[in-house]
N, C-alpha and C positions, 0 to 999 in steps of 0.2 A: 504494499499499499504506499510506503514512504517513497518508493521509486516512482510510482504513478504520480504522486503529488508533485515531485520535482518535475516530471515531464509535463504536467498540466501548468505549472508555473512558467515553463518555457513557452507555452502557447499564449497564456494571458497572466502576466505577472501582477496585474492589478486586481485580481480576483482571490478572495480567501476560500480556496478549494477545500480546506480542512473543515470548515463550519457551514458553508453555504449549501443549502439543500433545495434551492429553487433556480438552478442555473438556467433552465429553460423556461419554466413557468414565469420566472421573474424577468425574462428577457435579458438576462445577463450575458449569455453566450449567443453569438450570431451563427447563422448557418455556415459561414466561412470557418469559424471556430470549430464547429463540429467536424467539418471535413478535415481540418488540421488534427484534431484529436484522433479521428479514425486512422488517419495516416500514421500518426505516432504509434498507436496500438498495433497496427500492421508491422511497422518497422521494428518496435522494441520488444513486442511480445509474440510476433509471427502469428498474429490472430487476425483472420479476415472477418470484418463486420458485415454480415449480410444486410441487405436493404430492410429486411423484415425486422431487424434489431435497432434500426435507427428511428427510435420512438422516444418521446420526451422522458418517460419513466427511466429509460436506460442512461440518461445523460443529465439528470437533474441534480446529481451530486457526484463527488469523487467516489463515494462508496458504491453508488449505483453503476458507475463505470467499471470499478474494480470488480463487482460481482459479475457484470456481464462478461468481462474478460475471462474470469475463472470458469464461467459456465461455457464459453465458447472454446476454451483450450481442449 
């Protein structure tokens, strides 16, 4: 999880990924940010995120992103 938090900070260093749980619902992340995060997941974790997984619930928090990665491994 710590590694993911560091990677997310590289995408958006102005967001507190440790405590924010409304990244999508609160319109904190843009669609471009999501594309960058998906690219990071693919590169760093060798996990392809299928289109069916690109839904708000999977990207609303760092924990949700981490859980999705674990599920897709």
